C-alpha positions as CSV (number, residue, x, y, z in Angstrom):
1,X,94.5,27.5,10.3
2,X,93.3,28.2,6.9
3,X,95.9,27.0,3.7
4,X,95.3,27.4,-0.2
5,X,94.6,24.4,-2.9
6,X,98.0,25.1,-5.1
7,X,98.4,23.2,-8.7
8,X,100.9,20.5,-8.4
9,X,101.8,18.9,-11.9
10,X,98.6,17.4,-13.2
11,X,97.4,17.5,-9.1
12,X,96.6,19.4,-6.6
13,X,98.4,19.9,-3.1
14,X,98.2,21.4,0.1
15,X,100.8,21.7,2.6
16,X,100.3,20.2,5.7
17,X,101.5,22.3,9.2
18,X,104.3,20.9,11.1
19,X,102.6,21.2,14.0
20,X,99.8,19.3,13.0
21,X,101.7,16.5,10.7
22,X,104.0,16.1,14.3
23,X,100.6,15.7,16.2
24,X,98.9,12.9,14.1
25,X,102.5,11.2,13.5
26,X,103.0,12.1,10.1
27,X,106.6,11.9,8.4
28,X,107.9,12.2,5.1
29,X,107.4,9.1,3.2
30,X,104.2,7.9,5.8
31,X,101.5,5.8,4.0
32,X,98.3,7.4,4.2
33,X,94.4,7.1,2.5
34,X,92.8,10.0,1.2
35,X,89.1,9.6,1.8
36,X,86.5,12.1,0.4
37,X,83.2,12.6,2.0
38,X,80.6,15.1,1.2
39,X,82.3,18.4,1.0
40,X,85.9,17.2,3.3
41,X,88.5,15.2,2.0
42,X,89.8,13.3,5.1
43,X,93.7,12.1,5.4
44,X,95.0,9.3,7.7
45,X,97.8,6.9,8.3
46,X,97.4,3.8,5.7
47,X,99.2,0.8,7.2
48,X,101.2,-1.1,5.1
49,X,101.3,-4.5,4.4
50,X,104.1,-5.1,6.8
51,X,102.2,-3.0,9.6
52,X,99.3,-5.0,8.8
53,X,100.4,-8.3,9.0
54,X,103.0,-7.2,12.1
55,X,99.4,-6.2,13.9
56,X,98.6,-9.5,13.7
57,X,101.0,-12.0,15.8
58,X,99.7,-12.7,19.0
59,X,102.0,-14.5,21.9
60,X,99.4,-17.4,20.9
61,X,100.6,-17.7,17.0
62,X,104.6,-16.5,17.7
63,X,106.7,-19.2,17.2
64,X,109.8,-20.1,19.4
65,X,113.5,-19.2,18.1
66,X,114.6,-21.5,15.7
67,X,118.6,-22.5,15.5
68,X,120.7,-23.0,12.6
69,X,123.5,-24.1,14.1
70,X,127.2,-22.5,14.6
71,X,129.4,-20.6,11.7
72,X,130.0,-22.7,8.6
73,X,132.2,-20.3,7.1
74,X,133.7,-16.7,7.9
75,X,131.0,-15.4,9.5
76,X,131.5,-13.1,12.8
77,X,129.1,-14.1,15.7
């Protein structure tokens, strides 16, 4: 598919057609990494800090549930 680079404020922008965005899992607000290589620009999903930290959780470093006791005020459990 062909598209056109357009002015967007002080930057340039290209619209990503829905079919391509859906194919790679891009949604509004998706964090991306942009890399320039020779004569191409690559846009790929970027792990957010939380996703990066959660990827490090394994059964070996996952702690058991912690009990804090029963309700102490007007909480609904």
